[in-house]
C-alpha positions, 0 to 999 in steps of 0.5 A: 612099530607105529608111532602113537597117534598115527592109528588115531589119525587114520581112524579120524581120517576114515571117519571124516571121509565117510561122514556125509558132508553138509553145507553148514559144516563147511562155511566159506573160509574166504572173506573180502577186505571190509570197506571199513578196514583201517589200513596201517601199512602197505601189507597190513590192515585192521578190522574188528580188533584183529590185524590182517597181514599179507602172508610173505609180503613186506611193505616199505617201512614208514619213516624211510624215504626215497627221492622220486623222479622230480627230486621230492623226498617221499615216505616209502611206507606211505607209497606202499600203503597207497598201492595196497589200498588202490589194488584192494579197491580195484581188484576186490580180492577175497582172502583166507587165513593162512596162519593165526597168531593168538597173542597179537590177534594177527591173521596172516592172509593170502588174498586172490582176485578173479577179475570178471572184465578187462584183459585179466578177466578169468585169471586169478591174481594173487595180491602179494604177487601183484604188489611185489611184481610191480615193485611196490612191496617186497618179499618178506624174509625170516630172521636168517634172511631166507624168503618166507614164500619162495615165489615172492622172491622170484617176483621181487628179483624180476621187478628189481631187474626191470626197475619197476615201482619203487625199484626205479629209484636209486635210493629206495630203502629196502625194508628187509635190509633194515629189519635184518640189520636191526635184528643183528644189532639187537642180538649183539647188544647184550654182548656189547653191554657186557664188555667193560668200558676201556680205561680213559 
């Protein structure tokens, strides 16, 4: 017995396949990061009232710090942000929306650059991979600790082993460790609050 909807979906697919395609029916889904975009973190920018966040990428958190090679305490979030801005300006990637969160007006985007000159000419560079594989961002994880995008965790492992980017600093604050700890603490807070105080 066929499940409801399968027949309708098949009819719709057949209709779409037979309908003549017109250029105006297929607008280009790719867009460049506008020059007037406001960068908020090393994985996010805002433009025209919408937030754009790199899918599967987690930047270092602002307000967390590492000690650089000359002993200076540096804001890790600012370091991630500087690298994102630099790569976007150098590579001029085009992005498309992978997911849309209406409640927060957030677009989760994947951005790809295709350099036309230099040693990378003709290749496709995924912005998320570029940030993570050079050690300036991290592979985002779900609340249970699983990677959002498996190839990014592979890129992160390589950067970590080779001590690239932020991984060269022994006290780099891994944002995923911090975020997962905060999630666990928030989940345990109600249970702790319900425990009556000990007699004093």
